[in-house]
C-alpha positions as CSV (number, residue, x, y, z in Angstrom):
1,X,-56.4,2.8,-17.5
2,X,-53.3,2.8,-15.4
3,X,-52.4,-0.4,-13.5
4,X,-49.8,-0.1,-10.7
5,X,-48.3,-3.2,-9.3
6,X,-47.1,-3.7,-5.7
7,X,-45.2,-6.4,-4.0
8,X,-44.1,-6.8,-0.4
9,X,-40.6,-7.7,0.9
10,X,-42.0,-11.2,1.7
11,X,-42.9,-11.8,-1.9
12,X,-39.4,-10.6,-3.0
13,X,-37.8,-13.0,-0.5
14,X,-40.1,-15.9,-1.7
15,X,-39.3,-15.2,-5.4
16,X,-35.6,-15.1,-4.6
17,X,-35.9,-18.5,-2.8
18,X,-37.8,-20.1,-5.6
19,X,-35.7,-18.8,-8.4
20,X,-32.5,-19.8,-6.5
21,X,-33.5,-23.4,-6.9
22,X,-32.7,-23.3,-10.6
23,X,-30.5,-20.2,-11.1
24,X,-27.4,-18.6,-9.8
25,X,-27.5,-15.8,-7.2
26,X,-26.3,-13.1,-9.7
27,X,-29.1,-14.0,-12.2
28,X,-31.8,-14.1,-9.6
29,X,-30.7,-10.7,-8.2
30,X,-30.8,-9.3,-11.8
31,X,-34.4,-10.6,-12.2
32,X,-35.5,-9.1,-8.9
33,X,-34.0,-5.7,-10.0
34,X,-36.1,-6.0,-13.2
35,X,-39.2,-6.8,-11.1
36,X,-38.5,-3.6,-9.1
37,X,-38.5,-1.6,-12.3
38,X,-42.2,-2.3,-12.8
39,X,-43.5,-2.6,-9.2
40,X,-43.4,-0.7,-6.0
41,X,-42.6,-2.3,-2.7
42,X,-45.1,-1.9,0.1
43,X,-44.0,-1.0,3.6
44,X,-44.2,-3.6,6.3
45,X,-43.9,-2.3,9.8
46,X,-44.9,-3.3,13.4
47,X,-48.5,-2.1,12.8
48,X,-48.8,-4.3,9.7
49,X,-47.3,-7.3,11.5
50,X,-49.5,-6.8,14.6
51,X,-52.7,-6.5,12.5
52,X,-51.8,-9.7,10.6
53,X,-51.1,-11.5,13.9
54,X,-54.4,-10.4,15.4
55,X,-56.6,-10.7,12.2
56,X,-57.7,-14.3,12.1
57,X,-56.0,-14.9,8.7
58,X,-55.0,-18.6,8.7
59,X,-51.8,-17.9,6.8
60,X,-49.5,-15.2,8.3
61,X,-48.0,-14.4,5.0
62,X,-51.4,-13.7,3.5
63,X,-52.3,-11.5,6.5
64,X,-49.1,-9.5,6.0
65,X,-49.8,-9.0,2.3
66,X,-53.4,-7.9,3.1
67,X,-52.5,-5.4,5.9
68,X,-49.6,-4.0,3.9
69,X,-52.0,-3.3,1.0
70,X,-54.6,-1.8,3.3
71,X,-52.0,0.5,5.0
72,X,-50.9,1.7,1.5
73,X,-54.4,3.0,0.9
74,X,-54.2,3.0,-2.9
75,X,-54.7,-0.6,-3.6
76,X,-58.1,-1.7,-5.0
77,X,-57.5,-5.4,-5.5
78,X,-55.2,-8.1,-4.3
79,X,-54.3,-10.6,-7.0
80,X,-53.8,-14.2,-5.8
81,X,-54.3,-17.8,-6.9
82,X,-55.5,-18.5,-3.4
83,X,-58.8,-16.7,-3.0
84,X,-60.1,-18.6,0.0
85,X,-57.2,-17.5,2.2
86,X,-58.2,-13.9,1.7
87,X,-61.9,-14.2,2.7
88,X,-61.2,-11.9,5.6
89,X,-59.8,-9.1,3.4
90,X,-61.6,-5.8,3.2
91,X,-59.9,-5.2,-0.2
92,X,-61.2,-6.9,-3.4
93,X,-59.5,-10.2,-4.2
94,X,-59.2,-11.7,-7.7
95,X,-57.2,-14.3,-9.5
96,X,-54.8,-12.8,-12.0
97,X,-56.9,-14.4,-14.8
98,X,-60.1,-12.9,-13.5
99,X,-58.5,-9.5,-13.2
100,X,-57.2,-9.6,-16.8
101,X,-60.7,-10.7,-18.0
102,X,-62.3,-7.8,-16.1
103,X,-59.9,-5.3,-17.8
104,X,-60.7,-6.7,-21.2
105,X,-64.5,-6.6,-20.6
106,X,-64.4,-3.1,-19.1
107,X,-62.2,-1.5,-21.8
């Protein structure tokens, strides 16, 4: 089974902000480069933003993640700790723990 990970530019920005609270810029940038070695970055364009703004998602960031994933067309599941905010998603939504358990059970 092949698992392919995706992030959005929003996530990269959030990770940078959070890591910068405890680490120097150079170290954070190095960590982000390592993250990019194991993930692809989804495109976010006007269509994605417009869909998110008009979707009814209560959190804009979640809407952006959802519609970027939908536009990609290859994503089967969104992994999040916040399932309730993705109740409008047409893509499957699981916690990371549930996803790992499903992989173990199915293989």
